[in-house]
Each structure stands twice: as structure tokens, then as C-alpha cells.
MARDO-698029 format. One record per residue (C-alpha): residue in one letter; x, y negated, z negated. Coordinates in pm, whole numbers, plus 50000, padded with zeros to 5 digits. Each point is the difference from the previous one (the first is absolute). Example, Ala and Ser with C-alpha at 12.3 -4.5 7.8 and 13.67 -1.06 7.14 Angstrom:
<recs>
A512305045049220
S501374965650066
</recs>
This chain:
<recs>
M500005000050000
F502824976449908
G501865008650323
S496924992350206
R499544966149833
S503674991850047
R499805009650366
N496894978550046
R501724970249840
T502995004350231
M497735002050303
K498094969149888
L503264981149954
A501255010650343
A496694990150159
G500084966649820
V503514992850129
L499145010450358
Y496774980650017
G501544970649818
F502484998550286
A497125002750250
L498164972249819
G503144978750013
L500295004850376
L496334991350042
V500284968649786
V503124988450185
G498315005650336
L496794982549895
W501934971049850
E501934995550323
L496815003250205
L498064974649794
T502744975149914
G503045007050219
F499364973250260
E500624963450057
E498074974449803
N496824986450151
R501214971750221
C496574992650146
S498664965149956
M496474997749861
T497244985750216
Y497804974549824
M496534986650066
F499844961949990
E496245000849946
Y497625024149833
P499425030750222
E496455009450093
Y498665032150150
R496724995150183
R498065032050053
V498955006650357
A496505014150038
L499885033750171
P497045016750171
R497575015649756
R500765034950129
V503744995249941
A499524984849654
R497745028949900
Q502385026350139
Y503134985049839
P498844983249677
A503465001349839
Y501744981350282
G499944963750108
L501354974950251
Y501314965849896
L501404968450160
Y502984984349825
G500044962649947
E501224972649770
G499374963249952
L498484980350288
Y500245029550238
A497845021149765
Q497344972749997
E500044996450378
T499485037350052
R497085004249756
A497595004350290
L502415024650167
K500154979250319
L503535010350088
T502314988850280
G503345015849913
A501665032550102
P498795029349785
V502445019749782
L498735028649783
F501955011749696
L499625035949875
P501095008649644
G501565033549926
N499895025849723
A498304984049698
G500544966550171
S497884969049953
Y498484979850281
K501404969349822
Q503515010050110
A499234981550324
R500544966649825
S503754998750078
L499485005250372
G496964977050007
S501574971849802
V503244999050201
A498085001450327
L497764971649882
R502944977949895
K501895006050323
A496894992650209
G499894965349845
N503374992350159
M499115013750344
E498744980350296
G497055010050214
G497745011449718
V501325035550001
H499095017949676
F498945033949870
N497015013749816
V501335026049759
F497455026449902
T500545027249745
V498275033249932
D499045011949653
F500505037849980
N499095000849629
E503665006649910
E499625036950081
L502875024549947
V500105010650363
A503695010149986
L499055027749756
Y496375007150093
G499475002950374
G496235003549993
S499484962250038
L502324993950294
R497475008650267
R497384978549825
Q502424970649986
T500765004050370
H496324998050095
F499484969649778
L503014983150159
H498395005250340
E496814983549879
S502004971549845
I501814992750326
K496694997650186
A498634977449724
V503034977150023
L499734996150377
R496274992149970
L500934968749803
Y501564984950316
K497085004850238
H499284962549997
L503354992250169
K500344996050375
T503005023350003
P499585021949690
P502825023649897
Q499765035050138
S502285016749748
V501184998649639
V503555002949869
L500305024949714
V502514997249715
G499995031749790
H501805005349673
S500875035549889
M497165023850090
G498184970750161
G502465002550288
V499205036950044
V496274992249999
A500624973650268
R501595025850231
A497185024349921
L497534976450171
Y500985014850335
T498845034649892
L496394988149978
P498025011750303
R498084967250040
F502874976149933
N500784975350278
T503794998150017
S499864964250130
L498774988149658
V503495004149852
N503224997650199
L502484989749730
I500595016849664
I502634989849745
T500485024049711
Q501914994649676
A501425029949808
S497535023650167
P500875037349991
H499325007850367
L502255030350032
A498415021049726
P498044995149676
V502034994149686
L498125027749815
V497545025350136
L497635006549712
D497025010150212
P499465013550354
Y498024969450110
L503124978349989
L501935024350216
E497115003650244
F499764962150031
Y503714996650078
S499875028450253
T497124983450184
V501774966250013
R503265015350114
E498335020550271
K498314968950136
W503124978450007
V502425026450127
N497945021850232
N497994970850143
A502804974550001
H499404990850365
K496564986549905
L501444978249722
V503034986750181
N498724964049986
I499425001349623
T502884982949822
V500885013049654
L502704986549767
S500865019649686
V502134984049726
G501435020249711
G500944984749668
G503475015149951
Y501445016149688
R497994978649760
D496885017850120
Y500185033349818
Q496325007650063
V500215002150381
R503515006750123
S500844980550313
G500585031350206
L496275007449978
T499174966250156
S501455011350333
L497275001850264
P499475034850147
C499874992750371
L501485011050328
H503684992550043
G500564967550183
D496544984949941
P500784962750042
N496984987949803
K500735017949672
L502564985449759
S501165014349667
L502494982549774
V500964992149641
A499584965649843
T503754997649933
A500564998950378
V497474972250071
P501754967250096
R499614972149744
T498605025649755
W502855024149920
V498475011049668
S498665032549864
T496474999049860
D498115022749765
H496665014650099
L497984970149878
S502364971050062
I500135007850373
V496554983650013
W501064967349835
C503724998450085
K500304964950143
E502825008650240
L498025028250160
V496684981249994
L501654970950181
A501355023250269
T496515014550047
V498264966050013
R502604985850241
A499425029750226
F496234993949985
F500354964050117
D502295010350285
L497515027050101
V497214974750055
D499164990950359
P499994961650011
E497144999450251
T497525022149812
R501514994149651
Q499525037349943
F502495028649979
T501535010150331
E499135033750145
N503175002550207
P502045029749865
E503294985850130
K499354966749831
K499165017549672
M503175020850005
S502094969750089
V498674981049699
L500405029449759
N503545006550119
Y500814963349952
H498744998449640
F500645035449872
I502855015350202
R502514974950134
H499674962849943
P502134981550260
V499844966549816
R498124986050297
T496474986950028
L497755027650128
G498914993550355
D503194982350106
T500935021250300
P503664995550088
D500474983550337
A502125017050260
A502004968050033
A500314974249726
V501524966850101
M502864990049772
L501104963549973
D503454993550146
L501484982249699
S503725006150015
D500514988249644
A497465025649867
W501725030650148
S502885020149856
E501405031650155
V501005026949750
N503065020750093
T500495017149663
L498435033149893
R497944983949727
L498194967149946
A499174985149661
F498394965650017
S498194978949742
T497994970750123
P500694965449859
K497454979349813
E499584976850299
A497625010550278
Q501735011950313
V499625021650311
K502475028850013
Y500385030350230
F502655027149994
L500925018550319
F501315036049998
A501465014150323
L498925035850075
S502375008750283
S503055004749779
R498115019249728
R497955026150186
K502665027050003
A501324995949647
Y496694994649816
S496525015150011
H497874975249803
F499684963749902
Y498854992549643
C498774966449878
R498214987649689
S498784966949866
D498234988449687
N498094974250205
L496535015649983
E498194974650216
M497605014750255
S502134992150304
S502205016150263
W503695001549916
V501805025050226
Y499964998850381
G501585017950291
C501614975750244
R499385005650371
Q501354967850149
R502844979249862
S501134964850073
G503394993049855
S499975007549627
S496215000249974
C497145022450116
L497304988050237
Q497725030550016
A499655026749734
M497625027449892
D498705001349645
L501275030649806
S498634990049660
M496985022950008
A502245028849893
T500764982149671
E499435018949675
L499054981449685
L501785009349676
P499384983649660
P502884974750010
Y500494995750376
K499065010950350
V502115024850194
L500375007250369
V501885029850140
L500385001350379
S501295029350202
L502404987550269
S498855027450236
D496594983150017
L501464966250099
S501295007650348
S498284969250149
V501524976449742
S503444984450016
H500084982949661
L498165000449672
V498824967249850
V499384995449627
S498184968849890
A501164984049674
S498044967750037
N498624984449682
L497764972950133
N498334995349662
G503284997349811
R499545033049814
Q503225018549929
F500415036650090
T502675025250096
V500515019850320
E502255030650013
C500595020150320
E502455026550114
W500755025650269
Q499585035749882
R501155034350102
Q497205021249856
E501995032349992
S502724985149783
Q497484985149758
T497935031749952
F501175024549734
S498815033549866
L499775007649629
P498895035049887
V497704997649699
P500505022949696
H497945031449961
V496684995749824
L501105024249726
S503224981249922
S498124981149722
G502114968950046
L503305017649929
T501154996250361
V500434965950161
S500314991950369
D501554966150065
F501284979550289
T501844966850013
I499434974350275
N502564972850048
S497524976550160
S501284984850319
G496494997150137
L496504988349911
L498095032750050
H500975035649906
T497945031750030
I500525029949773
R498415032850103
L499105018549679
Q500615035250125
H497645027349874
F497694974149842
H496645007250162
Q497785017849744
V497594984849750
Y501255021249709
Q503434983550031
A500534969349782
F503184980249951
R501434970049822
I501744979850269
S502374973949864
V501514972650219
A502814980049838
S501374969950185
Q503044978549936
C501554972150204
K503484985050009
A498994963750030
H497234984249795
R497794978850223
D496354996650089
R498765029150207
L496675011750129
P498485027549783
S500485036450093
V496995021050094
F499975038049970
V497285018850188
L499225036649932
R498285012750314
A498365032550105
P500015000350383
W496895022050015
F497674977749791
R499624962949924
E500965001449633
D502964976149985
S501004987549656
L502094968449977
T502394988349730
T501364964450006
V503084991549790
T502534972649967
V503695006250057
P501935011849801
S497665023049808
V499075036049918
A496625011050135
E498155032649937
I497645014150261
S497445027549939
G500785025950263
M496615017250048
L497755007450295
H496234998750047
T500115025450284
S502345027250122
R501375000050352
P497825018450252
D502985013850193
N503655009249951
T501554970850186
S500014971149755
C500854989449647
A499484969649780
L501994968750081
L501444973049776
L500384967050187
L502364975249835
H499734963750107
T503274989449840
A502094969349944
P503254997450198
N503385006349839
C498495019149707
Q500355035749881
Y496955022049941
K500125033149814
V496985022650046
S499525027949744
V497285026650017
R499155023749718
T496995022449935
S497544987549739
L498345029049817
P497184978749851
R499144986650344
V500095034950148
L497505011149736
G497924969050068
Q499935007850374
I499015036049934
L497094988949783
R499054973050250
F499555025950274
C499145031849809
F498324989649675
H496725016050112
T501665034349993
V500804996949628
P496355006949897
V500105031450216
Y503025013349813
T498404989649672
A496985021450092
V502315028650101
T501804998249665
L496755000649804
L498675028150219
L503065021249930
A499754990749631
C496455013249999
G501305031750162
G502675002649733
Q497374996049732
M497935028250149
S503085022350020
S500764993249635
I496445009249899
L500185031350213
K503285011749845
T499784988649637
K496264992349964
R501084965649883
A500284966450171
A503444984850030
D500884964849896
M498864975850270
S503364982350020
L501715033450069
V497695010750282
V500024965550158
G503784999549969
A500125033450181
G497804986250280
L503054986450181
Q500715028550245
P501454985350320
H501825032650075
K496615016150049
V497774972250130
N502324980450228
L501695031450131
F496725013150139
V499214965750146
Y503394998850175
I499425034650143
L496554990350124
H501354968050151
F502705019850181
L497485025250133
L497754972350130
G502914989850219
C499635032950185
G497485000750286
W498605034449918
F499324990649638
Q498344967450105
E497695019750226
V499085024049720
W499544970549765
S497624982350237
R498025031850067
L499455004249628
G498474965349995
A502474987749738
P500424962249971
P503334984650100
M502694999549736
D500384967449809
V503524986049998
L501574969349845
P498724967750158
P501344986950332
T502504971849974
T500444989050361
P497964971450149
D497035007550228
V499895036549886
T497215017649816
L499315036149932
S498235016950284
E497285024949937
G502225029050084
G503414993749855
A502624979449829
P501964969750112
A503475003350141
E501524982949698
Q501035024449728
W500794992149638
P503005016949835
L499275033749840
P501114990149644
L497294973349989
S497125024249933
P501645015249688
L500714964849875
L496364990450043
Y499095032549825
V502174990049704
L498334965849985
G496525015350022
A500865025549730
G501264971749781
V496664982250039
A498215032449907
F502205006449694
W499754965249849
G496394996350111
T499015031149806
A502004987549700
L498044967550021
L496755019650028
R500845019349682
L500804967849817
V496784983250116
T497855029749897
R501564999949654
L499354962749957
V496455001650132
S499215030749789
L501164981149690
I497624971750087
L497065023250067
A500645023849708
P497934980149745
L497015003050233
H500095038250005
R499535026849737
P503255019549939
S500145032350195
I502145031049951
T498885020650298
R501395001950351
D496494996650147
C499734963349914
G498954978450297
T498685029350205
L496675000950180
R497305026150020
R499375016250336
R496614983750038
T501484966549909
Q502755005050254
L497495008450271
A497814970149916
I502954976049998
A501335014150327
L496644995550170
C499594965249857
L503484988650109
T499515015250345
V496764981350053
V501544967749872
G503015005050227
W497885005850308
T497734970549933
S502654975249881
C503745007249997
G501835033149984
A502994984249826
F497714989149716
S498765035749940
I503535014250017
S501174973749750
A497175009749764
A500985036850022
F503624990549931
L498974980549689
L498085030449871
H503135021150032
L502094972649842
Y497615000349704
R500735037249964
V503734992049983
L499424973249739
R497935023649783
L502745026450021
Q502534973749894
M497824990749700
T499555036749906
E503745006850026
R500694970649770
S497305010849752
L501245036149980
S503634989249963
H499034976049722
M497945026349814
L502735026550016
N502704975449899
L498004989249695
S499345035849891
P503115021650054
T498705026549753
K496715002350180
R501935002750323
K501735031649883
E496745014349871
A498304990850326
E502715017950191
N499315031149787
G496264996350060
A499264994549626
V498474965650010
D496444998949872
S497334979150161
Q499804974449716
S503714992349978
S500624998350373
G496684985750103
A499815024450288
S499035036549963
K499285004250370
E502595013850231
C501044989450347
N501165028450222
G500465022249699
A502334976149811
P499224976849708
L499244964850108
L502364983149753
S503235018250083
E503214996150195
S498555021550277
A496974976950031
L502324970050012
Q502115017150267
E496915007350209
V498954963649985
R503514989050094
D500055024250294
D496684986950125
L501214964349954
E503135006550210
L497885016750269
H497484971750020
L502664973049989
C501565016250305
L496605001450170
S499264963849914
A503244988950162
L498995019350311
F496464985649992
T501404964649988
L501385002250353
P496685003250188
L498584972649777
T502844976750101
L499525007050371
I496274992349992
A500314969049780
P499864975150296
S496635013650117
L498684997649643
I501184963949970
H498444991750336
W496685015249894
I499934981449667
R500764966550163
N497245005050258
L497285012949768
R497974968150042
Y499845006150375
A499625038150017
T499715027649741
Q501395027050231
L503555001250129
D499945005850373
P502135016550121
D501135018849691
P503435016750027
C499175022849705
W497035018450150
P501985029950141
H501495009449663
M497754983149742
V497995030949900
P503025023749968
V501904974549792
I497094994149763
V499345037349955
V503685007749940
Y500394971949746
L496935011549808
L500875037150008
L503524994149875
I498694980349702
N499135032849829
G503195017450107
N502505012849743
T503085021649998
S498165030849877
Q497584999650292
L502794994950250
S502255027049856
N497155025350022
S498984990550352
K500735024350283
L500414971150245
L502864983449810
P502855020250160
L498884989250346
T499174964549894
S503444994849843
R501665007250337
L498034973950196
P501724967249888
L503295006450183
P498525005450351
L497574971549938
A502914977549898
V501805008550324
A496814992650193
A499574966749821
V503524988850092
T499345011450356
F496664982850060
C499634971449747
P502814973950032
L498054980350262
H496535011449883
L499874994549624
Y496305008349980
R500865036250084
V501675003749658
T496555004749846
Y499255029450229
F503165018849901
L499414993349632
L496495013650038
A501365031250167
A501905007149677
L497354988449753
I497035018950144
P501565034649934
L501114987649658
S496454989849914
M498795034250114
C502405015549748
C497904983649728
L496965019050125
L501475033850104
</recs>
């Protein structure tokens, strides 16, 4: 007996150390995910007058069909008073809130658009409408998405009806969708009666287009499949629909930016996906909510709206080329030129001999004086074409004007005719940059750089000839498992203004590095700041870091998407100061690696938590079968970590599915496709029949298993602690009990409750009935906890009576209990042990029961919040499994170790958890709602053991 207790203590200690380590990894990863990003550099948008939301009347049929939804017009101040009668003349914009989003989030977009319209000529302005979706949790409960889509269709028709009094009323509405609102906007085109001409421009903010963040019910997955099929398989019908998707960056831990990539055909010119850090004049990362009010991003959106307006009709243009030109200008590459200024083939240059200087050196560095002057620099191409490949120039003069030309006709030291080359300019935070390839300038004899400061403003111009091959370097990054012990570094003795470092082998999202750039210069003088750009060539996710020189800068080396092919890697572009030394060091960051793993794979952790608890339940049944006693819950949960069994079978199955003959057998059996870890490449989603080309490393699944097992271990410890505390609170309300049958139900009572909960579930909400059944079982656990405490207290107070009770010599008056339970005295060590065994069994079951309750919680919340509109949840994701879950919960309330140990079904039932755990890992990572089905497959036979 002593050896067994000592062994149990050792096993508990070992489990505590192992799962303490797992908890530490999980905490480090979560901390990095939630806090390991740059500070919020977004500027707040403010309303200068009190915002008003005027409700737009909808047809009676629509209002009756969608009582929880509404349509509003945003206004403030004088504009709100002028639009009271809803006689509108502006261009309509409709804002769509996302998951649990408020229609009042439109105030940032509406207020900025209103303020900017006051400064515009021609009376161009916008009417910003917003939809109230009742703040529904559509990211977790997909049953409302189709309803929201239909209401959006009705809202668009209602908005356009408000302009019927105009001679040239608008024919379309621009949609701005935040989060799931952007997905609903794209779902419009799946409606059979939707006229595609009603919407031809959609801008989405942090919308998970590629796949849902969590799949807690089949309706969400069905909705996404329908939208994807429409936009991919019928892309030729939607080619004129322009869609811009903006991701928030690393600050948005709710919707990772890789999910904001639009699933579309390769090369579709009217679909743009990018991250906010790459947007010119924005360059900031936003969290999931601040992307709506971030002033830098709102300004880019509003500026694009004004440039999209046709000056003749004062409505949004329907020209796809015009729309893409404007969006590229404001969101992709800002050339520091006024939009619409088409460069002339020949620009006449004034022949002012005093204003021209020919540059014969390899580099130019010029600072304008305080006095206004006209200045042009001339660079001859003929002597540089063979030795150099590119011309690089930058200037911190950010005026919207042309500044670099290609000379076609010279006259002495000046240029008479030139072509404007400035449209290729790229805007960076401190200056504008132009890189020209000499091979594209065959018709040009000289390059002209304008350094004129007609307004007397001082600025700096730096230009140089470059040989790209000599200024491009390769730096292999350390292995992801090096844990920061290995450093890759490279030193650049800067003789140029731009250097490119190819970060070899850096192309996967699970890689994360700390990139340090230290600069030092020989001479101390004023220099333009240095800009470091981390770029993924396959996706617009640039992140920029601006520093002064000399300095030490740290860059977060992480990716939002993995490369879709094997031909590219991440790039580090260094816009450097001349005559300075730059040392680039790269080392793996373990916390960031863990953060990236959780960012992409956190939804698999609940699956492994369920697997651990399922195997713990199997271990409990095996213990009852062998010893007729229940094992300590911490021991069986600690033993639930079995990657050598679970993951091994999954690897084998994954390998077999790579064989054609096995795939054919698999499909003939009607088995669903195997779930794998989520795709990480842009424009890729799981097809119905297989996995994406991108593969995660094999050690990742065992790591996720360890994290999930850690959640199970400490979650069950928390459950035990909570039950003890709650039982202490409820103990004064209950009569002390010393029997293991406390909290049980009679068969008739069980049947009546089951029927009642089934009827309630069918007529209202299945999640509500399941929650009630769970609470009944939890009450059984609490009563067992009270009984265990009462028996322990009685036996501790009466050690003499304990010995007599063990010998069966306790009379009814002294013990207070002459009845026997299963042939043993009630007040005895054996009775206490029976209660403790039942308590361990039901604690294990309660932990298992908690998982389905967690998965159905969003539908329960949705039903409660909409009770004033409808008493029945439609559709209800719980209806397929509601009755089995209720019956199982109620049957297992009366279960005890004696019944199970005597059951003939227990040997077979105890062998089911392992194959079910393998099946759960195989089919549940991308379909979390399936976890309930596999848990039921184990619990139904277990409940039958209580009857047979």
C-alpha cells in the first residue's frame, strides 16, 4: 500500500513537472501573440460634432422578416439636419460591421469623409450608411450569415431608392466591410436574384476571406464553401467587380493577415490583398478593432473614394481600370504625384544655362539652400550603361510634383525635351525613392533630376549609379530549432544607398527571427534616415523600420504567409546612408516561434485537449476494469499524453493517403477528407478532396499535443478546485450525506427530464437543453464532493469508531447508519473509498462534458440575445446530437464504479478511446464541431455500461 502511494506521488510529481513545462510554453506563446508587437501607432479619428444615426425606413415585409436588423444614415452637425428628410445627393457608401460589431463603428469613416468634403470643390460628398446586424457572433455561429446577406441585399435596394428624385441617380453602392462584414459583402453574389451591377466595389478590413477563424458549426463552413465556389469557379462573371482586402498585421491576433488574402484566380487584376503595414502613408499595424478608426488607413480610404468619383455624375465610376488605378495609387505604390497627371511623352524644359549642372561622379548629394532657385542635374547614360545596371535617387521633398526625367534632346548643357519618369517613384516614410533600370531607358540619352525649391523649402537629394549584383547579398538564416544559440550575421561597408539581403531559407510562417541592424559612421554629420524594409515577394506584407544613423534597430522577422513555390525567399532592403557600416545579425526567437505557431494553429489545441481527456477517460475505465477502483484524475489525465500512439497512426494514414490506390479505397468508403494543419500560402484554401501543397514540419503536431495536454491537465486541476469551493458554499444548504447515491435520479425522473429537455431543445435552443443536462451532472459531482468531505470529517473525528466500523461492529445509534451500501457499512473506510472513486470518475466525465458545452456556447449566446425577436434558434447546430448528448449526460449521473466494473461491455468500451482519439486528430483540426461526435462515440457505450 505504501509503495503504491509512493509511486503515485512520484507520477504526480513527474506529471506536474511535464505539464508545468507545457504550461510555460503556452504562456510564453500566448504572451508573445498578445503583446509581442509594436505599439499602436494609429492616430485616433475624432468627431467635431455630435454623431447622429438616422434610421432608414424599410419596407414592411423586410422589417417584419428581419426585426433584429436595421439600416442607418450617419450624420453630424448641419449635415445631419439637412438630411433629416433623407433627400440625398451624395455618393452612397454602406458600412458593414463584423463579428459582434456595432453599426456605430461607421462614425470614423463618415466623419472623415464629411470633413474632407467640406474642403472639396464641385459639391462632391458621400452619404455614409451603416447596417445594424444586432452585434451577432457570426464568426462563431454561422447560422446568421445567410440571413445577414439577404438583409444586406434589401438594404442596398433601400439605399438606392432614396436617390430616385435625382436626374442621374446612382446605380451602385460602395461597400466597406469590417471583419465578417467583408465576407458577407462578397456573399451577395451567391444570391440568385442579386443584380451584380448594384455593387462593383468592395473594400474589406481584416476580413477572413481565405477560411473561417474557427469552425464551430457546419453552417459556417457551408457558407464559406458557397462563397468560394462563386468567386473562384465563376470568376469570369465577376471580373468587373473590384475587391480590396486589407489585413491588420501582427497587432490583429483575432484574424491573422494571411486569412485576409482573397481566394481568386491567379492574375485577376481587379482583386487586391495587402497588409496595412504596406499601405503608403499608413505603414502601421492595427488590431482587429482599430483598423476601423485608424486615421492613417481611414484617410487612405476616403482619399481613394474622392478620386473614384466621376466629376460629371458626382457618383462612383464604374470603369474597372479607373478603379484599379486609384486603388493602386493609394494602397500599393504612391508615386508622390497628383493622381490623374499623365506624364507627357515630351516635357519642355527651360534652357537656363545657370540652372543646369552635369554630374560626372558616381554619386550626388545635394542640399538646397534657403533661397528659392531652379536647379537641374544632368546624368549622362552613355558612359554608364555597361558598368551599371540601375540608377537610384531619393529626396525628402515630398511635394506632389515630377522630379526625374529622361532627356531626349539636348541643347548645350541643358535639356529641351524630356519624358517624365517620376511615376515609378515609391514613397517611404522619410523620403521618396526612384529606382530605374538602365535597360528600360534605351531611348534616353541623359537623366535629369530636378532639385528646384521654388518655395524656398530646404530638402536633400541623393542619387547614385548602382550595380545591382554587387549590392545584393545572401544571408542564410539559422535553423528554427537553434533557439537563438546560433547567429547569422553580415557586415556591409556601405558604399551605396540601397542594399538587398536575400534571407536564404526564410519562407515559412513558423520561422521567427530577431533581426538586428547596427549602424556606425566615421564622420558625424546630418544624414537622411535609414529605412529597412522586410519584404515577402509573394504577398504585399512589407514592414518598414525607420531609424536615424548611427543606431541599433531590431526588426521582427516573421511572415504572414508562406511562399507558394520553391523559387523565392524573404528580402531585407536597406536604404542606407553613404560611408557607414551596417552589421545585420539574425537569430531565432523561440517566443516568437511559439507565438507564430499559436497564431496559425491555436484551433488545433482544443482538439488535442479533447484527445487527452478522451484517453484519460479510457485510462479511468481500464483502471476500474483491472482494480475495480477509479484512479486519481490527475494521474489518468497525465497519462493522456500519448503521441507515440496517436500521432504515429495519423502519420501512417497521411502517408497512405499519398498513394493513389489508398485514396481510391478511401473515397469509395465515403470517408471525409483528412484534416491537416491550416494552409499558410496566399490564395490557397483546402479543396474538398485534399490538402494544400504546403506542409508543416512533422514535430509540430506532437508540440501541439503537448500544449493541448497541458490545457487538459491544468484545466482539470482548476475544475477540481472550483468544485471544492462551490461545494463548500452549497454545503450549508444540503443535509449531510454519507452514501454514494447522493445526487442520483430515479429512472422515471431521468426519463421525464430527458423528454422535457428534448422538447425544450426542439422548440427553443438545443444548446440550452444540453447546458441544463450538464448542470444536472455537475450537481451530482458537487454532492459527491460534499459527501466525501462529510465522511472524511466523521472518520477523522472518531478514529475508534472507524476501527469498529471496519470490523463491522458499529451499532446503529453510535454510527447513525445501520443500513449497508453494497454489503459494507456506510460509515467506514470502504464507504469513503467508494465515494472517492465515484468522485474521481465523475470529475473525469465532467471535464469531458465541458468540451461540447464550450463548442456550442456561441449558439446559446446568440439565442439568448435574440430572445425578444424569436424564441427558437434557426438554424440550430445542436439538433443532430442534442438528444444523444442529453440522454448520455442523464444516464451517467447514476453511474458508479461498481456498476461499471460489473458491466460486460466495459472491456470493449475501454478500448474505444484510442481509435476515437486518432480519428479526432484526423478529422477535427479544421472542423471543431466534429469533436462532439467523437466524444459521443465513446460516451454512449459508457452510458450503456451503467444499464447492462
